[in-house]
N, C-alpha and C positions, 0 to 999 in steps of 0.2 A: 470434575473441575469445579462445579457449583459448590460442593461441600467444602472444598479447600478455600474458596473465596469467602464463604461464610465465616470460616475460622479466622481468616486474615483481617476481615473488616474491623474488629475491635482493636487490633494492633495498629491499624492505620489511623485510627482516631487519635492515637497518642504520638503520631509521627509528624514532624514538621515537613509539610509538603513543599515542593518546589514552587517558585514564583509563578511559573507557567502552568501549574497543575490544572487538569481538567478531569471532570468526573464522568462516570458511565452514563448517567442521565443526560448530561450535556452533549456527550458524543452521539448518543442515540437520537436526540432531538435535532442535531445538526444535519442529519441525513434527510430531513423532510424538506428537500430542496428540488423543486421542479426543474431548475436550471441544470442540475446534474443528471437527472434521470434520462432526459432526451428520448422519450418514448416515441416510437413510430412504427407504422406498419410497413414491412419491407417485401412481402411476397405472399405466396400461397403454398400450402402443403397439400399433398395428395395422398389419400389413404384408400386401401381396398377393404371394403366391409363385406364379409360373406355371412350369409344366413342359410338356413335350410331351403330358402326359396330362391337363392341365387346370390350373385355378387354384384356390387355396385361400387363406383368410385366416388368418394366423398372428399370434400375440401375443408380446410380450416385456415384461418388467417395466421400468417407468420409475422411475429413482432420482434423488434429489437429494442433493448433499453439497457442502461447502465445500472449496476447495483453496487452498494458500498461493500467491498470485500474485506478489507483489512484496515486496521489502524496502525500506521507505521510511525514510530517515534525515533528521533535522532537527538541525543542529549549528551552534554559534556560530563556531568558528574555521574560516575558509576553508581547504580542503584537508585537513581532519581528520574525514572521514566515519568514524564509529565502526566500520563494517564494514572491518576492517583491509586485507584484500586489495583492496578497491575504492577506497581512499582516494586513490590516485594518478590516478584517473579525473577528479578534480575539483580540480586544483591552483589556487592563486591565479593570476589572469591580470592582469598589470600594466595599469593604466589602466581595466580594466572590472570585474574581480571580485577584489578584494583583501581588504579587512577584513571583519569580521563582529562579531557580539555586540551588546551594548547600545550605544545611541547616546550615552547619557550617564548618570551616576549619578542615582538618584532621591533627591530631598531628602525630609526627614522629613515635610514638609507636603504633598507631592504624593500623589495617589491614583491615578496612572497612570504607566506606564513604557513607553517604546518599546523593543522588543527586535527584533533581526534574526537570522534563521536562514538558513543555506544549507540546501539540501535536495536529495536524490537519490532516484530511484526505479529500482530495478534488479531484473531478473527473479530470482525465488527460485531458489536453487541446488539443484534437485531431484537426487536420486541414487537408487542402488539401494535404500538403506534406506527411503526414502520410498515407492518403488514397492512394496516388500514390505509396508510398513505399510498402505498403501491396499488391497493385495490381500486382506487378511483380511476386508474388508467386503463383497466381492462385485464386481459390475460397477462400473467406475470411469470417470468422464468424462475426456476428454482436456483438458489445460490449454490456455489461449490464449496465455500469455506464453512467451518463450524464456528459459531459464536464463542468468543473468549478463548479459543484454542491458540496457544503460542506456536506460530509457524517458524519464528526465528527469534532467538535471544542471543545477542552478541557475547554475553558473558559465558555462554556454554560453547561458543565457537571461538574461544579466545586465541588459539594458535593461528588460525587463518585470518581472523578479524584484526589481530594486533600485529601480525608479521607480514601479511600479504602473500604468504606462501600457500600454494604454488603459483597463484595467478599473476604475480609480479613478473614472471618470465613468459607469460602468454603473449602472442602477437598483438592482441587488442590492447595490452598494457604498454607495449614497446613502440607502437606505431602512432605518431602524432596525428590527430584529427580523426582517429578511428574510435567509434563508440564514445562520443563526448556529449555532454549536456551543455547547451548554449546555442548561440547564433553568431553570425559574423560580427566581430567587434565586441562581443560579450560572451566569452567562453567561461563556463562555470567550473568545469572539471571533467575528468574522465571516469567512465563507468568501471573500468578495470585498472588495477586489481580491486575486486569487491571487498574492500577492507575499510577500517574505521579512520585511517589517516588520509588527509587530503591537503594539497597545497592550495590555499585559498584565503585571501585576506578578509573576505566578507563572511561573517558567521552564518547568515541566512542562506547564502548560496552554498556554503559548505554543507550545511544540514540538508538542503534540498538534494544535492548530489548523493549524499549518504543514503537518503531515503530512496532515491532512484536505484541505487546499487542493490538495496535490500529487495525492492520490488522485482528487479531483474533476476535476482537469485531465487527467491521463493516461488516464482511462477515457472520455474524450470526444474526438471528432475535430474538426478545424477550429478549434481555439482559438488566440488570438493570442499564442502562445508558441513557443519552439524546443524541440521534444520529439518523441518517437515515440508515437503514440496506441496504447494497449492496447485495441483493439476487435476483436471477432470477430462474424461473422454466424452465425445459426442455420441449420441444414440438417436434413435428414431424420434424426430421432432424436437431435438435439443442440441444446441451448439454452444458450448462454453467458450470463454475468451481464450485467445492464444497468449503465449508469454508476453510480458510487458516489454515494449521497446521505446526507448527514450524519444521524446519529441513527437510521438504519434498520438494525436488526439482521438483517432478512431479506435485506438487500442486500449487506452486507459486515460483517466483524469485524476487530478489531485484536488482535494478540498482541504484548506488549512483549518486546523482546529485550535492551535495555540502556537504562539502567544496572541494571535489575532484570529478571531472566529470569522469564517467566510461562508456566505450562502451560495457561492458560485464555484465552478470547477474549471481547471485549466491544466495544461502541461507545463513543465519547466522548459525554458525560462518563462515564468508568468509575468505579465505586465505589471508595472508599478507606476502610480501616478507621478512619482518623483524620480523614477529610474534609479534611485539609490537604495530602495527597499528598506530604508531606515524605519518605516512604520511596521516592519515585520521582524525586526531584530528582537530577540529574547534576552532579557537582562541576565538570565541564568544559563543561557546557551541550550535551552530545552525547547524542542519543536515537535509537533505532531500533525499528521495529515491523515485524512481518509483516502484510501485508494479505491477508486471506482473503476469497474471493468464492464465491458459490454457483453450481453448475452442475447442469443436468438433462440426462439422456441415457437411451437405451435401446439394447440390442443390435439390430442389423439382422437381420430374419428373413424378408426377401423383397425383391423388386426395387423395389416401389412402396410408399411410405409413405402410409397412408390417414388417419392422425390419431392422436390420443392423448387420454387423460384425465389430469387432475392437473397 
Protein backbone atom coordinates (compact mmCIF):
# COMPACT_ATOMS: atom_id res chain seq x y z
CA UNK A 1 0.00 0.00 0.00
CA UNK A 2 2.76 2.50 0.90
CA UNK A 3 4.39 2.10 -2.52
CA UNK A 4 1.12 2.77 -4.29
CA UNK A 5 0.52 5.91 -2.23
CA UNK A 6 4.01 7.19 -3.08
CA UNK A 7 3.16 6.81 -6.75
CA UNK A 8 -0.16 8.62 -6.36
CA UNK A 9 1.07 11.65 -4.42
CA UNK A 10 2.55 13.50 -7.43
CA UNK A 11 -0.74 13.07 -9.27
CA UNK A 12 -2.63 14.50 -6.34
CA UNK A 13 -0.57 17.66 -6.47
CA UNK A 14 -2.10 18.34 -9.88
CA UNK A 15 -5.63 17.56 -8.74
CA UNK A 16 -8.20 20.14 -7.66
CA UNK A 17 -9.06 19.04 -4.13
CA UNK A 18 -12.56 19.22 -2.62
CA UNK A 19 -13.51 22.23 -0.52
CA UNK A 20 -13.56 20.02 2.59
CA UNK A 21 -10.24 18.29 1.85
CA UNK A 22 -8.16 17.11 4.78
CA UNK A 23 -4.66 15.66 4.67
CA UNK A 24 -3.05 12.68 6.37
CA UNK A 25 -0.94 14.80 8.79
CA UNK A 26 -4.07 16.72 9.83
CA UNK A 27 -5.96 13.49 10.45
CA UNK A 28 -3.11 11.99 12.45
CA UNK A 29 -2.79 15.13 14.58
CA UNK A 30 -6.52 15.18 15.30
CA UNK A 31 -6.26 11.95 17.30
CA UNK A 32 -4.13 13.59 20.00
CA UNK A 33 -7.30 14.15 22.01
CA UNK A 34 -7.51 13.09 25.68
CA UNK A 35 -11.29 13.57 25.50
CA UNK A 36 -11.61 10.67 23.06
CA UNK A 37 -9.17 8.21 24.67
CA UNK A 38 -11.13 7.82 27.95
CA UNK A 39 -8.35 5.78 29.54
CA UNK A 40 -9.21 3.97 32.78
CA UNK A 41 -8.30 0.99 34.92
CA UNK A 42 -11.18 -1.49 34.93
CA UNK A 43 -9.91 -4.58 36.73
CA UNK A 44 -7.18 -7.13 37.34
CA UNK A 45 -5.87 -10.05 35.28
CA UNK A 46 -4.57 -13.25 36.87
CA UNK A 47 -1.72 -15.30 35.38
CA UNK A 48 -0.09 -18.57 36.38
CA UNK A 49 3.69 -18.35 36.20
CA UNK A 50 5.58 -21.61 36.48
CA UNK A 51 9.33 -22.05 36.85
CA UNK A 52 11.52 -25.05 37.76
CA UNK A 53 11.03 -23.95 41.38
CA UNK A 54 7.24 -24.00 41.34
CA UNK A 55 4.17 -22.04 40.24
CA UNK A 56 2.79 -18.76 41.48
CA UNK A 57 -0.19 -16.57 40.59
CA UNK A 58 0.73 -13.10 39.38
CA UNK A 59 -1.52 -10.15 38.59
CA UNK A 60 -1.54 -7.28 36.10
CA UNK A 61 -3.71 -4.23 35.71
CA UNK A 62 -6.58 -4.45 33.20
CA UNK A 63 -7.19 -1.20 31.32
CA UNK A 64 -9.76 0.09 28.86
CA UNK A 65 -9.40 2.93 26.37
CA UNK A 66 -10.62 4.03 22.97
CA UNK A 67 -8.43 3.95 19.85
CA UNK A 68 -8.93 5.68 16.47
CA UNK A 69 -9.69 2.73 14.18
CA UNK A 70 -11.05 4.10 10.91
CA UNK A 71 -11.50 7.27 8.91
CA UNK A 72 -15.01 7.06 7.45
CA UNK A 73 -15.95 9.52 4.72
CA UNK A 74 -19.37 10.28 3.23
CA UNK A 75 -19.32 12.52 0.18
CA UNK A 76 -21.56 13.51 -2.73
CA UNK A 77 -19.24 13.69 -5.74
CA UNK A 78 -17.91 10.30 -6.79
CA UNK A 79 -14.11 10.25 -6.64
CA UNK A 80 -13.86 13.20 -4.24
CA UNK A 81 -13.19 11.62 -0.86
CA UNK A 82 -12.25 14.59 1.37
CA UNK A 83 -9.20 12.66 2.64
CA UNK A 84 -7.07 14.04 -0.17
CA UNK A 85 -4.36 11.37 -0.32
CA UNK A 86 -7.01 8.62 -0.48
CA UNK A 87 -9.32 10.19 -3.07
CA UNK A 88 -7.79 8.29 -6.01
CA UNK A 89 -8.74 4.97 -4.39
CA UNK A 90 -12.40 5.60 -5.29
CA UNK A 91 -12.56 7.02 -8.84
CA UNK A 92 -15.82 7.04 -10.82
CA UNK A 93 -16.29 3.71 -12.58
CA UNK A 94 -18.08 4.02 -15.95
CA UNK A 95 -21.33 2.13 -16.01
CA UNK A 96 -21.31 1.12 -12.35
CA UNK A 97 -20.32 4.00 -10.05
CA UNK A 98 -20.40 7.40 -11.69
CA UNK A 99 -22.70 10.12 -10.36
CA UNK A 100 -23.61 11.06 -6.82
CA UNK A 101 -25.32 13.72 -4.75
CA UNK A 102 -29.02 14.52 -4.66
CA UNK A 103 -31.39 12.66 -6.96
CA UNK A 104 -33.48 15.75 -7.65
CA UNK A 105 -34.13 19.22 -6.19
CA UNK A 106 -36.68 19.43 -3.38
CA UNK A 107 -39.79 21.46 -4.12
CA UNK A 108 -41.03 23.94 -1.55
CA UNK A 109 -44.03 21.75 -0.65
CA UNK A 110 -42.00 18.57 -0.18
CA UNK A 111 -41.04 17.41 3.32
CA UNK A 112 -38.45 14.85 2.26
CA UNK A 113 -35.48 14.63 -0.02
CA UNK A 114 -33.49 11.70 -1.32
CA UNK A 115 -29.75 12.20 -1.01
CA UNK A 116 -26.96 9.89 -2.16
CA UNK A 117 -23.49 9.66 -0.65
CA UNK A 118 -20.44 7.67 -1.62
CA UNK A 119 -18.57 6.32 1.40
CA UNK A 120 -15.13 4.95 2.25
CA UNK A 121 -13.72 3.35 5.41
CA UNK A 122 -9.92 3.38 5.62
CA UNK A 123 -7.56 2.39 8.43
CA UNK A 124 -6.52 5.31 10.61
CA UNK A 125 -3.03 6.67 9.73
CA UNK A 126 -1.26 5.91 13.01
CA UNK A 127 2.25 7.24 13.46
CA UNK A 128 5.00 7.97 15.96
CA UNK A 129 3.18 11.00 17.36
CA UNK A 130 0.11 8.90 18.15
CA UNK A 131 2.25 6.20 19.79
CA UNK A 132 3.97 8.83 21.93
CA UNK A 133 0.60 10.36 22.85
CA UNK A 134 -0.82 7.01 23.97
CA UNK A 135 2.38 6.20 25.85
CA UNK A 136 1.68 8.88 28.46
CA UNK A 137 -1.35 6.95 29.71
CA UNK A 138 0.46 3.72 30.56
CA UNK A 139 -0.12 0.26 29.14
CA UNK A 140 -1.86 0.49 25.74
CA UNK A 141 -3.90 -2.09 23.83
CA UNK A 142 -2.85 -3.05 20.31
CA UNK A 143 -5.14 -1.88 17.46
CA UNK A 144 -7.06 -4.26 15.22
CA UNK A 145 -7.06 -2.29 11.91
CA UNK A 146 -4.13 -1.74 9.58
CA UNK A 147 -3.20 1.87 8.84
CA UNK A 148 -4.25 3.08 5.37
CA UNK A 149 -5.97 -0.21 4.52
CA UNK A 150 -9.28 0.27 2.62
CA UNK A 151 -11.95 -1.69 4.49
CA UNK A 152 -14.81 -0.36 2.39
CA UNK A 153 -14.96 1.60 -0.88
CA UNK A 154 -18.52 2.18 -2.07
CA UNK A 155 -17.46 2.38 -5.72
CA UNK A 156 -16.41 -1.28 -5.52
CA UNK A 157 -19.68 -2.23 -3.81
CA UNK A 158 -21.78 -0.40 -6.39
CA UNK A 159 -24.57 -3.00 -6.78
CA UNK A 160 -25.49 -3.18 -3.11
CA UNK A 161 -24.56 0.45 -2.33
CA UNK A 162 -26.60 1.96 -5.17
CA UNK A 163 -29.56 -0.42 -5.23
CA UNK A 164 -30.00 -1.46 -1.60
CA UNK A 165 -30.26 -5.11 -2.69
CA UNK A 166 -30.78 -7.39 -0.78
CA UNK A 167 -31.03 -5.42 2.47
CA UNK A 168 -34.02 -3.36 1.35
CA UNK A 169 -36.14 -6.47 1.99
CA UNK A 170 -34.72 -7.23 5.44
CA UNK A 171 -36.98 -6.78 8.52
CA UNK A 172 -34.67 -4.03 9.83
CA UNK A 173 -35.36 -2.00 6.69
CA UNK A 174 -39.12 -2.62 6.67
CA UNK A 175 -39.90 -2.08 10.37
CA UNK A 176 -40.32 1.58 11.42
CA UNK A 177 -38.33 2.48 14.53
CA UNK A 178 -35.98 -0.48 14.25
CA UNK A 179 -32.25 0.28 13.98
CA UNK A 180 -32.53 4.05 13.52
CA UNK A 181 -30.18 6.95 14.28
CA UNK A 182 -31.79 9.75 16.25
CA UNK A 183 -33.81 10.48 19.34
CA UNK A 184 -37.41 11.34 20.12
CA UNK A 185 -38.44 14.27 17.94
CA UNK A 186 -35.23 14.21 15.91
CA UNK A 187 -34.88 11.02 13.90
CA UNK A 188 -32.03 11.19 11.40
CA UNK A 189 -32.52 8.01 9.43
CA UNK A 190 -32.48 4.22 9.34
CA UNK A 191 -29.39 1.99 9.38
CA UNK A 192 -30.90 -0.48 6.89
CA UNK A 193 -30.63 -0.84 4.03
CA UNK A 194 -26.92 -0.08 4.35
CA UNK A 195 -26.76 1.78 1.06
CA UNK A 196 -25.88 5.24 -0.20
CA UNK A 197 -29.38 6.69 -0.62
CA UNK A 198 -31.26 8.23 2.30
CA UNK A 199 -34.41 10.29 2.73
CA UNK A 200 -33.17 13.32 4.69
CA UNK A 201 -33.46 17.05 4.04
CA UNK A 202 -30.41 17.93 6.16
CA UNK A 203 -27.11 17.12 4.45
CA UNK A 204 -25.05 16.74 7.65
CA UNK A 205 -27.56 14.34 9.18
CA UNK A 206 -27.69 12.36 5.94
CA UNK A 207 -23.89 12.01 5.88
CA UNK A 208 -23.81 11.00 9.55
CA UNK A 209 -26.30 8.19 8.97
CA UNK A 210 -24.32 7.01 5.94
CA UNK A 211 -21.15 6.93 8.07
CA UNK A 212 -23.02 4.98 10.75
CA UNK A 213 -24.16 2.46 8.12
CA UNK A 214 -20.57 1.92 6.98
CA UNK A 215 -19.33 1.45 10.56
CA UNK A 216 -22.13 -1.05 11.16
CA UNK A 217 -21.15 -2.95 8.02
CA UNK A 218 -17.36 -3.14 8.28
CA UNK A 219 -17.30 -4.19 11.94
CA UNK A 220 -19.28 -7.33 11.11
CA UNK A 221 -18.25 -10.36 9.08
CA UNK A 222 -20.31 -12.14 6.44
CA UNK A 223 -22.37 -9.19 5.20
CA UNK A 224 -23.75 -9.10 1.60
CA UNK A 225 -21.32 -6.41 0.46
CA UNK A 226 -17.86 -6.16 -1.09
CA UNK A 227 -15.60 -5.12 1.80
CA UNK A 228 -12.90 -6.27 4.21
CA UNK A 229 -14.34 -7.00 7.68
CA UNK A 230 -12.67 -5.21 10.57
CA UNK A 231 -13.07 -7.93 13.16
CA UNK A 232 -10.67 -9.36 15.72
CA UNK A 233 -10.85 -12.22 18.20
CA UNK A 234 -10.13 -11.92 21.89
CA UNK A 235 -7.22 -13.84 23.36
CA UNK A 236 -5.45 -14.07 26.70
CA UNK A 237 -5.31 -10.57 28.11
CA UNK A 238 -6.83 -8.86 25.06
CA UNK A 239 -10.46 -7.95 24.34
CA UNK A 240 -11.13 -6.08 21.06
CA UNK A 241 -14.35 -4.09 20.57
CA UNK A 242 -17.65 -5.62 19.57
CA UNK A 243 -19.47 -4.56 16.36
CA UNK A 244 -20.61 -0.95 16.27
CA UNK A 245 -24.18 -0.25 17.44
CA UNK A 246 -25.77 3.13 16.82
CA UNK A 247 -26.31 5.40 19.84
CA UNK A 248 -24.06 3.36 22.16
CA UNK A 249 -21.27 5.59 23.49
CA UNK A 250 -19.67 2.67 25.33
CA UNK A 251 -19.23 0.85 22.02
CA UNK A 252 -17.92 3.57 19.70
CA UNK A 253 -17.42 7.33 19.32
CA UNK A 254 -17.22 9.75 16.37
CA UNK A 255 -14.76 12.62 16.00
CA UNK A 256 -15.50 15.02 13.15
CA UNK A 257 -12.58 15.79 10.83
CA UNK A 258 -14.18 17.88 8.10
CA UNK A 259 -15.75 20.29 7.28
CA UNK A 260 -15.27 21.16 10.96
CA UNK A 261 -12.38 19.80 13.00
CA UNK A 262 -13.33 18.67 16.49
CA UNK A 263 -11.20 17.73 19.49
CA UNK A 264 -14.05 15.86 21.17
CA UNK A 265 -15.95 12.65 20.51
CA UNK A 266 -19.64 11.74 20.64
CA UNK A 267 -22.24 9.44 19.13
CA UNK A 268 -24.93 10.47 16.68
CA UNK A 269 -27.09 12.45 17.15
CA UNK A 270 -24.36 14.70 18.51
CA UNK A 271 -25.32 17.94 20.20
CA UNK A 272 -25.25 21.23 18.34
CA UNK A 273 -25.19 24.66 19.95
CA UNK A 274 -27.82 25.88 17.51
CA UNK A 275 -29.67 22.55 17.06
CA UNK A 276 -29.64 23.25 13.32
CA UNK A 277 -26.14 21.81 12.69
CA UNK A 278 -25.63 24.65 10.20
CA UNK A 279 -22.07 25.04 11.48
CA UNK A 280 -21.33 21.46 10.35
CA UNK A 281 -22.71 21.65 6.82
CA UNK A 282 -20.19 21.10 4.02
CA UNK A 283 -20.54 23.30 0.95
CA UNK A 284 -19.45 20.42 -1.30
CA UNK A 285 -21.35 17.69 0.57
CA UNK A 286 -18.14 15.98 1.75
CA UNK A 287 -17.71 14.84 5.36
CA UNK A 288 -15.23 12.71 7.29
CA UNK A 289 -15.05 11.35 10.82
CA UNK A 290 -12.66 9.24 12.85
CA UNK A 291 -14.31 6.17 14.33
CA UNK A 292 -12.98 5.45 17.84
CA UNK A 293 -13.62 2.06 19.45
CA UNK A 294 -12.91 0.68 22.96
CA UNK A 295 -10.27 -1.95 23.75
CA UNK A 296 -9.48 -3.83 26.97
CA UNK A 297 -6.16 -5.49 27.73
CA UNK A 298 -3.60 -6.31 30.38
CA UNK A 299 0.13 -7.13 30.33
CA UNK A 300 1.09 -10.82 30.30
CA UNK A 301 2.59 -11.92 33.62
CA UNK A 302 2.70 -15.69 33.18
CA UNK A 303 2.28 -18.60 30.80
CA UNK A 304 -1.37 -19.31 31.59
CA UNK A 305 -4.24 -16.82 31.73
CA UNK A 306 -6.50 -17.67 34.67
CA UNK A 307 -9.14 -14.96 34.26
CA UNK A 308 -9.86 -11.34 35.04
CA UNK A 309 -12.18 -8.93 36.78
CA UNK A 310 -13.75 -5.89 35.13
